[in-house]
N, C-alpha and C positions, 0 to 999 in steps of 0.2 A: 407480464412477470418474467424476470430472469431466473434462472436456474440457481439453488442454494450453491454459495461459494463460502470459502473459508480462508481467513487471513489470521496469521500467528503474530500478535503484536505483544511487546512486554508487559506486564502485568500494570506497572505503573501509567503506562499510556491508556491501557483499557479503562482504567477507573476514571481517569482524566477525560478520557473520549465520553464516555457515559455521563459523566457529571456535566461537561459543557453542551454536549448536542442531545442528551438525553437517550434512554435505552430504546433500543430498536430504531435509530435514525442514521444507521451506518451506512446504508444506501446513499442518503442525502450527503453525507460526510464525504463520502466515496466520489461521488460526482462533483462535489464543490473542489475537492482536491485536483481532481482531473479538468475541470474547467479553468481553476485558478493558476494551476502550474504546468498546464500543457505546453505552453511556449518555452518556458524555463527547462523543461525536461526533454524537449525536441532539440535544442542546441547543445545538450549535453552538460548543462550545469550541475555535475555530480562529481564528488571525489571518485577517481577512477582508479582502480587496484591495479591496473597494468597486467591483468592476468587473463588469459584466453578463457577461462572458465566462468560460469555464472557466481556472482558472489553472494553467499546466502548471510543470515544474521549469525552473529557470534554466539557461541555455547553459552550456557548459564545465565541467559537473560530472564528466566522464568516467564517464558512464551506462554500466552494463553490463547485459546481459539475465539475467534469472533466469527460467526456465521450470519451471513445476510444475502439478501437477493439483489445484485446489481443487474442493471440492464445488460444484456447480453454484449451490445455494443461496446459499451463503457468498459467491460472486463476485458474485452478483447483488445482494446486500445491500450488500456494500462498494461496489458501483458505485453502488447509489442514495445511500447516505451521502456518496460521494464529489461525487457530482452535486449533491445538495441543499446541500453546503457549496461549490460552486463551485470545485471542485480536481479534479484527474484521479486516478486509482486510483494512479498511481506516485507523485504528489506527496504524497497521503495516506499511503501506506505509508512513505515516506523520512522524512515528519513524525514517524510514529509510532515509527519506528527511532530516531530522535533523542530 
C-alpha cells in the first residue's frame, strides 16, 4: 500500500469522477491516467506557460481535496512528469480530467 496522498481538484470534476469511477476508485483512476497518458506527457504535449516557475491551478476554482493511496512508484512518476512539464501534480491531474 502507498502512503496517503491528496490532490486538489475542482468540485465539478470531483463529482464527475466519483460518478464515473465510483467512490474510493481514485487509485485506479490515477493509474489509468498515468498508463494512458505517459507517452503524451513525456513528449511535453501541454500548453506551456513559458515561465520558469511551477504552474499551479488558478484561484477561485472551488478546489476539493481527494485523498487516496496511490502506489508510491506511480506517485513519484507522476510528480516527475509534472515537474518536468512545469506544473503541479494537482494541475496536471485536473488537466487530464478535462
